[in-house]
C-alpha atoms as an extended CHARMM CRD file, in Angstrom:
* protein
*
        94  EXT
         1         1  MET       CA             -0.0010000000        0.0440000000        0.0110000000  PROA      1               0.0000000000
         2         2  GLY       CA              2.9450000000        2.3930000000        0.6320000000  PROA      2               0.0000000000
         3         3  GLU       CA              3.9370000000        2.5830000000       -3.0810000000  PROA      3               0.0000000000
         4         4  LEU       CA              0.2910000000        3.3200000000       -4.1270000000  PROA      4               0.0000000000
         5         5  GLU       CA              0.0580000000        6.0540000000       -1.5440000000  PROA      5               0.0000000000
         6         6  ASP       CA              3.4290000000        7.4920000000       -2.7410000000  PROA      6               0.0000000000
         7         7  ALA       CA              2.2240000000        7.3880000000       -6.3330000000  PROA      7               0.0000000000
         8         8  VAL       CA             -1.0210000000        9.2710000000       -5.4270000000  PROA      8               0.0000000000
         9         9  ASP       CA              0.9450000000       11.8290000000       -3.2990000000  PROA      9               0.0000000000
        10        10  ALA       CA              3.2020000000       12.4550000000       -6.3560000000  PROA      10              0.0000000000
        11        11  LEU       CA              0.1930000000       13.0420000000       -8.5660000000  PROA      11              0.0000000000
        12        12  LEU       CA             -1.3670000000       15.4240000000       -6.0430000000  PROA      12              0.0000000000
        13        13  SER       CA              1.8600000000       17.4170000000       -5.6810000000  PROA      13              0.0000000000
        14        14  ARG       CA              1.9950000000       18.1710000000       -9.3470000000  PROA      14              0.0000000000
        15        15  PRO       CA              0.9920000000       21.7490000000      -10.0600000000  PROA      15              0.0000000000
        16        16  ALA       CA             -2.3460000000       22.0900000000      -11.8020000000  PROA      16              0.0000000000
        17        17  ASN       CA             -1.7830000000       23.5070000000      -15.2830000000  PROA      17              0.0000000000
        18        18  VAL       CA             -5.3270000000       24.6910000000      -15.7480000000  PROA      18              0.0000000000
        19        19  LEU       CA             -5.9610000000       27.9180000000      -17.6590000000  PROA      19              0.0000000000
        20        20  PRO       CA             -8.6670000000       30.2740000000      -16.5570000000  PROA      20              0.0000000000
        21        21  PRO       CA            -11.8870000000       30.4950000000      -18.5050000000  PROA      21              0.0000000000
        22        22  PRO       CA            -11.5830000000       32.1430000000      -21.9640000000  PROA      22              0.0000000000
        23        23  GLU       CA            -13.4220000000       35.2620000000      -20.9510000000  PROA      23              0.0000000000
        24        24  VAL       CA            -11.0830000000       35.8300000000      -18.0800000000  PROA      24              0.0000000000
        25        25  ARG       CA             -8.0580000000       35.2820000000      -20.3610000000  PROA      25              0.0000000000
        26        26  ALA       CA             -9.2580000000       38.0500000000      -22.6830000000  PROA      26              0.0000000000
        27        27  ARG       CA            -10.0240000000       40.4400000000      -19.7810000000  PROA      27              0.0000000000
        28        28  LEU       CA             -6.5270000000       39.8850000000      -18.3370000000  PROA      28              0.0000000000
        29        29  ARG       CA             -4.8980000000       40.6330000000      -21.6580000000  PROA      29              0.0000000000
        30        30  LYS       CA             -7.1040000000       43.7550000000      -22.2040000000  PROA      30              0.0000000000
        31        31  ALA       CA             -6.4740000000       44.9910000000      -18.5740000000  PROA      31              0.0000000000
        32        32  SER       CA             -2.7040000000       44.7610000000      -19.4360000000  PROA      32              0.0000000000
        33        33  GLY       CA             -3.2940000000       46.9370000000      -22.4920000000  PROA      33              0.0000000000
        34        34  LEU       CA             -2.0540000000       44.3560000000      -24.9480000000  PROA      34              0.0000000000
        35        35  THR       CA             -3.4230000000       43.2590000000      -28.3270000000  PROA      35              0.0000000000
        36        36  GLN       CA             -3.7200000000       39.6780000000      -29.4660000000  PROA      36              0.0000000000
        37        37  GLU       CA             -1.0760000000       40.4600000000      -32.0980000000  PROA      37              0.0000000000
        38        38  GLU       CA              1.4140000000       41.7370000000      -29.4630000000  PROA      38              0.0000000000
        39        39  VAL       CA              1.0690000000       38.5980000000      -27.3390000000  PROA      39              0.0000000000
        40        40  ALA       CA              1.1850000000       36.3770000000      -30.4090000000  PROA      40              0.0000000000
        41        41  GLN       CA              4.4450000000       37.9260000000      -31.5180000000  PROA      41              0.0000000000
        42        42  ALA       CA              5.9260000000       37.4530000000      -28.0070000000  PROA      42              0.0000000000
        43        43  PHE       CA              5.0650000000       33.7710000000      -28.1460000000  PROA      43              0.0000000000
        44        44  GLY       CA              6.2230000000       33.3970000000      -31.7740000000  PROA      44              0.0000000000
        45        45  VAL       CA              2.8760000000       32.2990000000      -33.0690000000  PROA      45              0.0000000000
        46        46  HSD       CA              0.3380000000       33.6080000000      -35.5110000000  PROA      46              0.0000000000
        47        47  ARG       CA             -2.4070000000       35.7860000000      -34.1000000000  PROA      47              0.0000000000
        48        48  MET       CA             -5.0130000000       33.2610000000      -35.1280000000  PROA      48              0.0000000000
        49        49  ALA       CA             -3.2540000000       30.5860000000      -33.0220000000  PROA      49              0.0000000000
        50        50  PHE       CA             -3.2720000000       32.8810000000      -29.9930000000  PROA      50              0.0000000000
        51        51  LEU       CA             -6.8840000000       33.7630000000      -30.6870000000  PROA      51              0.0000000000
        52        52  ARG       CA             -7.7780000000       30.0910000000      -30.4700000000  PROA      52              0.0000000000
        53        53  TRP       CA             -5.9020000000       29.7310000000      -27.1420000000  PROA      53              0.0000000000
        54        54  GLU       CA             -7.6310000000       32.7840000000      -25.7480000000  PROA      54              0.0000000000
        55        55  ASN       CA            -11.1140000000       31.7800000000      -26.7160000000  PROA      55              0.0000000000
        56        56  GLY       CA            -10.6520000000       28.1670000000      -25.6440000000  PROA      56              0.0000000000
        57        57  GLN       CA            -10.8790000000       26.5850000000      -29.0790000000  PROA      57              0.0000000000
        58        58  ALA       CA             -7.3330000000       25.1290000000      -28.7610000000  PROA      58              0.0000000000
        59        59  MET       CA             -4.8030000000       24.4640000000      -26.0550000000  PROA      59              0.0000000000
        60        60  PRO       CA             -1.2110000000       25.6470000000      -26.5370000000  PROA      60              0.0000000000
        61        61  ARG       CA              1.4920000000       22.9410000000      -26.7440000000  PROA      61              0.0000000000
        62        62  ALA       CA              3.2770000000       22.2080000000      -23.5240000000  PROA      62              0.0000000000
        63        63  LYS       CA              6.0750000000       24.8280000000      -23.9720000000  PROA      63              0.0000000000
        64        64  HSD       CA              3.6590000000       27.5240000000      -24.8350000000  PROA      64              0.0000000000
        65        65  ARG       CA              1.0780000000       26.3780000000      -22.2410000000  PROA      65              0.0000000000
        66        66  ASP       CA              3.4810000000       26.7220000000      -19.3740000000  PROA      66              0.0000000000
        67        67  ALA       CA              4.5430000000       30.1570000000      -20.4890000000  PROA      67              0.0000000000
        68        68  TYR       CA              0.9840000000       31.2580000000      -21.2170000000  PROA      68              0.0000000000
        69        69  SER       CA             -0.1420000000       29.9870000000      -17.7640000000  PROA      69              0.0000000000
        70        70  ARG       CA              2.7150000000       31.9850000000      -16.1510000000  PROA      70              0.0000000000
        71        71  LEU       CA              1.7010000000       35.0510000000      -18.0880000000  PROA      71              0.0000000000
        72        72  LEU       CA             -1.9330000000       34.7860000000      -17.0330000000  PROA      72              0.0000000000
        73        73  LYS       CA             -0.9860000000       34.2450000000      -13.4330000000  PROA      73              0.0000000000
        74        74  GLY       CA              1.2360000000       37.3870000000      -13.5680000000  PROA      74              0.0000000000
        75        75  TRP       CA             -1.5250000000       39.4580000000      -15.0930000000  PROA      75              0.0000000000
        76        76  ALA       CA             -3.9900000000       38.0960000000      -12.5040000000  PROA      76              0.0000000000
        77        77  GLU       CA             -1.7020000000       39.3370000000       -9.7470000000  PROA      77              0.0000000000
        78        78  LYS       CA             -1.5160000000       42.7540000000      -11.3950000000  PROA      78              0.0000000000
        79        79  HSD       CA             -5.1730000000       42.9720000000      -12.2170000000  PROA      79              0.0000000000
        80        80  PRO       CA             -7.1280000000       40.9830000000       -9.6120000000  PROA      80              0.0000000000
        81        81  GLN       CA            -10.5180000000       42.3920000000      -10.6620000000  PROA      81              0.0000000000
        82        82  ALA       CA            -10.0160000000       41.2970000000      -14.2400000000  PROA      82              0.0000000000
        83        83  ALA       CA             -9.1050000000       37.8030000000      -13.0330000000  PROA      83              0.0000000000
        84        84  GLN       CA            -12.5040000000       37.2140000000      -11.2820000000  PROA      84              0.0000000000
        85        85  ALA       CA            -15.1950000000       35.5620000000      -13.2900000000  PROA      85              0.0000000000
        86        86  PRO       CA            -18.2880000000       37.6380000000      -13.1870000000  PROA      86              0.0000000000
        87        87  ALA       CA            -20.9150000000       36.6270000000      -10.7720000000  PROA      87              0.0000000000
        88        88  ALA       CA            -24.0430000000       34.9560000000      -12.3250000000  PROA      88              0.0000000000
        89        89  SER       CA            -26.7980000000       37.4680000000      -12.5020000000  PROA      89              0.0000000000
        90        90  THR       CA            -29.9170000000       36.8360000000      -10.5500000000  PROA      90              0.0000000000
        91        91  PRO       CA            -33.1000000000       37.0250000000      -12.6410000000  PROA      91              0.0000000000
        92        92  VAL       CA            -35.4150000000       39.8050000000      -11.7650000000  PROA      92              0.0000000000
        93        93  GLY       CA            -37.9390000000       38.6310000000       -9.1560000000  PROA      93              0.0000000000
        94        94  GLY       CA            -35.7340000000       35.5210000000       -8.4940000000  PROA      94              0.0000000000
């Protein structure tokens, strides 16, 4: 049982490489005053590739995903309001 527990602990200790929802990704970029083209150039990809990352249609490959995740985390620290998903609106009379 010790080996199995160690294996589970190793999996749990891995950092989650989950990107925020697409609408948050776009808000963070806009709050930083950057265009899709500028970010795409920094990553060395076409703007359309970056657009697909930002709107959730595609995931960046591992090298870019790690860097994009780091960028998003940095932006979230600089712009905490933009990092928060908007609260679900309550229907009138609800």
